[in-house]
PDB file of N, H, CA, C and O in Angstrom:
ATOM      1  N   UNK A   1     140.686   9.784  11.963  1.00  0.00           N
ATOM      2  CA  UNK A   1     139.441   9.828  12.724  1.00  0.00           C
ATOM      3  C   UNK A   1     138.604   8.584  12.385  1.00  0.00           C
ATOM      4  O   UNK A   1     138.283   8.341  11.222  1.00  0.00           O
ATOM      5  N   UNK A   2     138.268   7.829  13.382  1.00  0.00           N
ATOM      6  H   UNK A   2     138.529   8.026  14.327  1.00  0.00           H
ATOM      7  CA  UNK A   2     137.497   6.599  13.189  1.00  0.00           C
ATOM      8  C   UNK A   2     136.001   6.933  13.143  1.00  0.00           C
ATOM      9  O   UNK A   2     135.526   7.816  13.857  1.00  0.00           O
ATOM     10  N   UNK A   3     135.288   6.224  12.306  1.00  0.00           N
ATOM     11  H   UNK A   3     135.674   5.507  11.726  1.00  0.00           H
ATOM     12  CA  UNK A   3     133.844   6.405  12.243  1.00  0.00           C
ATOM     13  C   UNK A   3     133.172   5.153  12.765  1.00  0.00           C
ATOM     14  O   UNK A   3     133.673   4.040  12.605  1.00  0.00           O
ATOM     15  N   UNK A   4     132.033   5.356  13.388  1.00  0.00           N
ATOM     16  H   UNK A   4     131.626   6.260  13.518  1.00  0.00           H
ATOM     17  CA  UNK A   4     131.293   4.222  13.935  1.00  0.00           C
ATOM     18  C   UNK A   4     130.468   3.556  12.839  1.00  0.00           C
ATOM     19  O   UNK A   4     130.056   4.197  11.872  1.00  0.00           O
ATOM     20  N   UNK A   5     130.244   2.302  13.004  1.00  0.00           N
ATOM     21  H   UNK A   5     130.579   1.781  13.790  1.00  0.00           H
ATOM     22  CA  UNK A   5     129.411   1.521  12.110  1.00  0.00           C
ATOM     23  C   UNK A   5     127.997   2.108  12.116  1.00  0.00           C
ATOM     24  O   UNK A   5     127.440   2.345  13.188  1.00  0.00           O
ATOM     25  N   UNK A   6     127.405   2.346  10.936  1.00  0.00           N
ATOM     26  H   UNK A   6     127.858   2.153  10.066  1.00  0.00           H
ATOM     27  CA  UNK A   6     126.045   2.897  10.895  1.00  0.00           C
ATOM     28  C   UNK A   6     125.040   2.055  11.679  1.00  0.00           C
ATOM     29  O   UNK A   6     124.115   2.597  12.283  1.00  0.00           O
ATOM     30  N   UNK A   7     125.215   0.742  11.672  1.00  0.00           N
ATOM     31  H   UNK A   7     125.967   0.301  11.182  1.00  0.00           H
ATOM     32  CA  UNK A   7     124.307  -0.114  12.437  1.00  0.00           C
ATOM     33  C   UNK A   7     124.409   0.132  13.929  1.00  0.00           C
ATOM     34  O   UNK A   7     123.404   0.122  14.639  1.00  0.00           O
ATOM     35  N   UNK A   8     125.634   0.356  14.405  1.00  0.00           N
ATOM     36  H   UNK A   8     126.451   0.364  13.828  1.00  0.00           H
ATOM     37  CA  UNK A   8     125.838   0.639  15.833  1.00  0.00           C
ATOM     38  C   UNK A   8     125.244   1.990  16.205  1.00  0.00           C
ATOM     39  O   UNK A   8     124.662   2.139  17.279  1.00  0.00           O
ATOM     40  N   UNK A   9     125.387   2.973  15.324  1.00  0.00           N
ATOM     41  H   UNK A   9     125.860   2.852  14.451  1.00  0.00           H
ATOM     42  CA  UNK A   9     124.800   4.291  15.589  1.00  0.00           C
ATOM     43  C   UNK A   9     123.279   4.213  15.636  1.00  0.00           C
ATOM     44  O   UNK A   9     122.647   4.839  16.487  1.00  0.00           O
ATOM     45  N   UNK A  10     122.697   3.446  14.726  1.00  0.00           N
ATOM     46  H   UNK A  10     123.211   2.937  14.036  1.00  0.00           H
ATOM     47  CA  UNK A  10     121.237   3.292  14.710  1.00  0.00           C
ATOM     48  C   UNK A  10     120.764   2.579  15.971  1.00  0.00           C
ATOM     49  O   UNK A  10     119.728   2.934  16.532  1.00  0.00           O
ATOM     50  N   UNK A  11     121.508   1.587  16.414  1.00  0.00           N
ATOM     51  H   UNK A  11     122.350   1.299  15.958  1.00  0.00           H
ATOM     52  CA  UNK A  11     121.155   0.873  17.648  1.00  0.00           C
ATOM     53  C   UNK A  11     121.181   1.826  18.835  1.00  0.00           C
ATOM     54  O   UNK A  11     120.312   1.754  19.704  1.00  0.00           O
ATOM     55  N   UNK A  12     122.177   2.727  18.882  1.00  0.00           N
ATOM     56  H   UNK A  12     122.882   2.785  18.176  1.00  0.00           H
ATOM     57  CA  UNK A  12     122.235   3.713  19.965  1.00  0.00           C
ATOM     58  C   UNK A  12     121.041   4.654  19.904  1.00  0.00           C
ATOM     59  O   UNK A  12     120.471   5.011  20.935  1.00  0.00           O
ATOM     60  N   UNK A  13     120.661   5.061  18.681  1.00  0.00           N
ATOM     61  H   UNK A  13     121.124   4.771  17.843  1.00  0.00           H
ATOM     62  CA  UNK A  13     119.491   5.924  18.521  1.00  0.00           C
ATOM     63  C   UNK A  13     118.242   5.243  19.071  1.00  0.00           C
ATOM     64  O   UNK A  13     117.456   5.866  19.784  1.00  0.00           O
ATOM     65  N   UNK A  14     118.060   3.977  18.744  1.00  0.00           N
ATOM     66  H   UNK A  14     118.698   3.471  18.164  1.00  0.00           H
ATOM     67  CA  UNK A  14     116.899   3.242  19.246  1.00  0.00           C
ATOM     68  C   UNK A  14     116.908   3.142  20.766  1.00  0.00           C
ATOM     69  O   UNK A  14     115.854   3.222  21.396  1.00  0.00           O
ATOM     70  N   UNK A  15     118.080   2.968  21.361  1.00  0.00           N
ATOM     71  H   UNK A  15     118.937   2.903  20.850  1.00  0.00           H
ATOM     72  CA  UNK A  15     118.184   2.914  22.825  1.00  0.00           C
ATOM     73  C   UNK A  15     117.744   4.233  23.451  1.00  0.00           C
ATOM     74  O   UNK A  15     117.017   4.244  24.444  1.00  0.00           O
ATOM     75  N   UNK A  16     118.189   5.342  22.866  1.00  0.00           N
ATOM     76  H   UNK A  16     118.780   5.333  22.060  1.00  0.00           H
ATOM     77  CA  UNK A  16     117.812   6.660  23.390  1.00  0.00           C
ATOM     78  C   UNK A  16     116.306   6.866  23.262  1.00  0.00           C
ATOM     79  O   UNK A  16     115.654   7.335  24.194  1.00  0.00           O
ATOM     80  N   UNK A  17     115.760   6.509  22.096  1.00  0.00           N
ATOM     81  H   UNK A  17     116.290   6.128  21.338  1.00  0.00           H
ATOM     82  CA  UNK A  17     114.320   6.672  21.886  1.00  0.00           C
ATOM     83  C   UNK A  17     113.519   5.821  22.868  1.00  0.00           C
ATOM     84  O   UNK A  17     112.500   6.268  23.394  1.00  0.00           O
ATOM     85  N   UNK A  18     113.976   4.605  23.111  1.00  0.00           N
ATOM     86  H   UNK A  18     114.804   4.242  22.683  1.00  0.00           H
ATOM     87  CA  UNK A  18     113.285   3.723  24.050  1.00  0.00           C
ATOM     88  C   UNK A  18     113.307   4.311  25.456  1.00  0.00           C
ATOM     89  O   UNK A  18     112.309   4.259  26.174  1.00  0.00           O
ATOM     90  N   UNK A  19     114.452   4.869  25.844  1.00  0.00           N
ATOM     91  H   UNK A  19     115.263   4.911  25.260  1.00  0.00           H
ATOM     92  CA  UNK A  19     114.572   5.472  27.178  1.00  0.00           C
ATOM     93  C   UNK A  19     113.673   6.700  27.295  1.00  0.00           C
ATOM     94  O   UNK A  19     112.994   6.868  28.308  1.00  0.00           O
ATOM     95  N   UNK A  20     113.657   7.557  26.281  1.00  0.00           N
ATOM     96  H   UNK A  20     114.209   7.421  25.458  1.00  0.00           H
ATOM     97  CA  UNK A  20     112.848   8.776  26.333  1.00  0.00           C
ATOM     98  C   UNK A  20     111.353   8.479  26.342  1.00  0.00           C
ATOM     99  O   UNK A  20     110.583   9.167  27.012  1.00  0.00           O
ATOM    100  N   UNK A  21     110.946   7.457  25.599  1.00  0.00           N
ATOM    101  H   UNK A  21     111.572   6.898  25.054  1.00  0.00           H
ATOM    102  CA  UNK A  21     109.513   7.139  25.495  1.00  0.00           C
ATOM    103  C   UNK A  21     109.044   6.177  26.569  1.00  0.00           C
ATOM    104  O   UNK A  21     107.845   5.930  26.696  1.00  0.00           O
ATOM    105  N   UNK A  22     109.968   5.633  27.341  1.00  0.00           N
ATOM    106  H   UNK A  22     110.942   5.834  27.238  1.00  0.00           H
ATOM    107  CA  UNK A  22     109.626   4.646  28.355  1.00  0.00           C
ATOM    108  C   UNK A  22     109.114   5.274  29.640  1.00  0.00           C
ATOM    109  O   UNK A  22     109.053   6.495  29.790  1.00  0.00           O
ATOM    110  N   UNK A  23     108.755   4.407  30.542  1.00  0.00           N
ATOM    111  H   UNK A  23     108.804   3.416  30.420  1.00  0.00           H
ATOM    112  CA  UNK A  23     108.277   4.844  31.849  1.00  0.00           C
ATOM    113  C   UNK A  23     109.380   5.638  32.544  1.00  0.00           C
ATOM    114  O   UNK A  23     110.525   5.189  32.606  1.00  0.00           O
ATOM    115  N   UNK A  24     109.047   6.797  33.059  1.00  0.00           N
ATOM    116  H   UNK A  24     108.117   7.162  33.009  1.00  0.00           H
ATOM    117  CA  UNK A  24     110.035   7.643  33.710  1.00  0.00           C
ATOM    118  C   UNK A  24     110.833   8.469  32.717  1.00  0.00           C
ATOM    119  O   UNK A  24     111.743   9.199  33.110  1.00  0.00           O
ATOM    120  N   UNK A  25     110.505   8.366  31.439  1.00  0.00           N
ATOM    121  H   UNK A  25     109.766   7.774  31.120  1.00  0.00           H
ATOM    122  CA  UNK A  25     111.187   9.148  30.408  1.00  0.00           C
ATOM    123  C   UNK A  25     110.555  10.515  30.259  1.00  0.00           C
ATOM    124  O   UNK A  25     109.932  11.034  31.185  1.00  0.00           O
ATOM    125  N   UNK A  26     110.720  11.077  29.106  1.00  0.00           N
ATOM    126  H   UNK A  26     111.226  10.655  28.353  1.00  0.00           H
ATOM    127  CA  UNK A  26     110.236  12.428  28.825  1.00  0.00           C
ATOM    128  C   UNK A  26     108.750  12.414  28.458  1.00  0.00           C
ATOM    129  O   UNK A  26     108.361  11.727  27.514  1.00  0.00           O
ATOM    130  N   UNK A  27     107.916  13.158  29.186  1.00  0.00           N
ATOM    131  H   UNK A  27     108.232  13.716  29.953  1.00  0.00           H
ATOM    132  CA  UNK A  27     106.483  13.188  28.894  1.00  0.00           C
ATOM    133  C   UNK A  27     106.189  13.680  27.466  1.00  0.00           C
ATOM    134  O   UNK A  27     105.286  13.168  26.804  1.00  0.00           O
ATOM    135  N   UNK A  28     106.948  14.668  27.002  1.00  0.00           N
ATOM    136  H   UNK A  28     107.681  15.085  27.539  1.00  0.00           H
ATOM    137  CA  UNK A  28     106.721  15.189  25.654  1.00  0.00           C
ATOM    138  C   UNK A  28     106.966  14.096  24.613  1.00  0.00           C
ATOM    139  O   UNK A  28     106.168  13.930  23.690  1.00  0.00           O
ATOM    140  N   UNK A  29     108.050  13.361  24.755  1.00  0.00           N
ATOM    141  H   UNK A  29     108.697  13.496  25.505  1.00  0.00           H
ATOM    142  CA  UNK A  29     108.365  12.299  23.798  1.00  0.00           C
ATOM    143  C   UNK A  29     107.293  11.211  23.792  1.00  0.00           C
ATOM    144  O   UNK A  29     106.942  10.696  22.731  1.00  0.00           O
ATOM    145  N   UNK A  30     106.776  10.862  24.956  1.00  0.00           N
ATOM    146  H   UNK A  30     107.061  11.281  25.818  1.00  0.00           H
ATOM    147  CA  UNK A  30     105.748   9.822  25.024  1.00  0.00           C
ATOM    148  C   UNK A  30     104.463  10.233  24.322  1.00  0.00           C
ATOM    149  O   UNK A  30     103.733   9.377  23.824  1.00  0.00           O
ATOM    150  N   UNK A  31     104.174  11.535  24.272  1.00  0.00           N
ATOM    151  H   UNK A  31     104.767  12.231  24.677  1.00  0.00           H
ATOM    152  CA  UNK A  31     102.935  12.015  23.662  1.00  0.00           C
ATOM    153  C   UNK A  31     103.004  12.094  22.138  1.00  0.00           C
ATOM    154  O   UNK A  31     101.970  12.193  21.479  1.00  0.00           O
ATOM    155  N   UNK A  32     104.203  12.054  21.577  1.00  0.00           N
ATOM    156  H   UNK A  32     105.044  11.974  22.113  1.00  0.00           H
ATOM    157  CA  UNK A  32     104.343  12.281  20.144  1.00  0.00           C
ATOM    158  C   UNK A  32     103.887  11.089  19.313  1.00  0.00           C
ATOM    159  O   UNK A  32     104.030   9.932  19.707  1.00  0.00           O
ATOM    160  N   UNK A  33     103.334  11.415  18.148  1.00  0.00           N
ATOM    161  H   UNK A  33     103.218  12.356  17.828  1.00  0.00           H
ATOM    162  CA  UNK A  33     102.911  10.420  17.166  1.00  0.00           C
ATOM    163  C   UNK A  33     103.565  10.799  15.839  1.00  0.00           C
ATOM    164  O   UNK A  33     104.207  11.843  15.729  1.00  0.00           O
ATOM    165  N   UNK A  34     103.398   9.955  14.852  1.00  0.00           N
ATOM    166  H   UNK A  34     102.876   9.107  14.941  1.00  0.00           H
ATOM    167  CA  UNK A  34     103.916  10.294  13.518  1.00  0.00           C
ATOM    168  C   UNK A  34     103.303  11.599  13.026  1.00  0.00           C
ATOM    169  O   UNK A  34     103.996  12.451  12.469  1.00  0.00           O
ATOM    170  N   UNK A  35     102.013  11.747  13.233  1.00  0.00           N
ATOM    171  H   UNK A  35     101.450  11.055  13.685  1.00  0.00           H
ATOM    172  CA  UNK A  35     101.338  12.962  12.762  1.00  0.00           C
ATOM    173  C   UNK A  35     101.799  14.209  13.504  1.00  0.00           C
ATOM    174  O   UNK A  35     101.934  15.269  12.893  1.00  0.00           O
ATOM    175  N   UNK A  36     102.041  14.107  14.797  1.00  0.00           N
ATOM    176  H   UNK A  36     101.931  13.246  15.294  1.00  0.00           H
ATOM    177  CA  UNK A  36     102.456  15.291  15.553  1.00  0.00           C
ATOM    178  C   UNK A  36     103.890  15.698  15.215  1.00  0.00           C
ATOM    179  O   UNK A  36     104.267  16.850  15.427  1.00  0.00           O
ATOM    180  N   UNK A  37     104.682  14.782  14.698  1.00  0.00           N
ATOM    181  H   UNK A  37     104.376  13.846  14.525  1.00  0.00           H
ATOM    182  CA  UNK A  37     106.077  15.082  14.367  1.00  0.00           C
ATOM    183  C   UNK A  37     106.280  15.528  12.918  1.00  0.00           C
ATOM    184  O   UNK A  37     107.332  16.075  12.587  1.00  0.00           O
ATOM    185  N   UNK A  38     105.304  15.308  12.066  1.00  0.00           N
ATOM    186  H   UNK A  38     104.450  14.864  12.335  1.00  0.00           H
ATOM    187  CA  UNK A  38     105.449  15.649  10.639  1.00  0.00           C
ATOM    188  C   UNK A  38     105.891  17.104  10.413  1.00  0.00           C
ATOM    189  O   UNK A  38     106.769  17.328   9.581  1.00  0.00           O
ATOM    190  N   UNK A  39     105.329  18.100  11.107  1.00  0.00           N
ATOM    191  H   UNK A  39     104.615  17.918  11.783  1.00  0.00           H
ATOM    192  CA  UNK A  39     105.754  19.480  10.854  1.00  0.00           C
ATOM    193  C   UNK A  39     107.241  19.713  11.123  1.00  0.00           C
ATOM    194  O   UNK A  39     107.834  20.627  10.551  1.00  0.00           O
ATOM    195  N   UNK A  40     107.841  18.907  11.976  1.00  0.00           N
ATOM    196  H   UNK A  40     107.360  18.164  12.440  1.00  0.00           H
ATOM    197  CA  UNK A  40     109.245  19.110  12.341  1.00  0.00           C
ATOM    198  C   UNK A  40     110.208  18.453  11.352  1.00  0.00           C
ATOM    199  O   UNK A  40     111.409  18.714  11.408  1.00  0.00           O
ATOM    200  N   UNK A  41     109.718  17.622  10.465  1.00  0.00           N
ATOM    201  H   UNK A  41     108.742  17.410  10.419  1.00  0.00           H
ATOM    202  CA  UNK A  41     110.588  16.948   9.503  1.00  0.00           C
ATOM    203  C   UNK A  41     111.224  17.923   8.528  1.00  0.00           C
ATOM    204  O   UNK A  41     112.347  17.708   8.072  1.00  0.00           O
ATOM    205  N   UNK A  42     110.514  18.990   8.209  1.00  0.00           N
ATOM    206  H   UNK A  42     109.602  19.165   8.579  1.00  0.00           H
ATOM    207  CA  UNK A  42     111.030  19.975   7.268  1.00  0.00           C
ATOM    208  C   UNK A  42     112.104  20.837   7.923  1.00  0.00           C
ATOM    209  O   UNK A  42     113.056  21.255   7.263  1.00  0.00           O
ATOM    210  N   UNK A  43     111.954  21.100   9.206  1.00  0.00           N
ATOM    211  H   UNK A  43     111.181  20.760   9.742  1.00  0.00           H
ATOM    212  CA  UNK A  43     112.951  21.918   9.916  1.00  0.00           C
ATOM    213  C   UNK A  43     114.238  21.202   9.863  1.00  0.00           C
ATOM    214  O   UNK A  43     115.237  21.688  10.392  1.00  0.00           O
TER     215      UNK A  43
END
């Protein structure tokens, strides 16, 4: 089983985040801040 380069996986994560937070993306994601996401870090 081949594993992907961690750098490539992180780049894909950033692409998804950019798409979700961008124009035409998810309204919920665009509203989030560091403070609003803190409670979910423990989950």
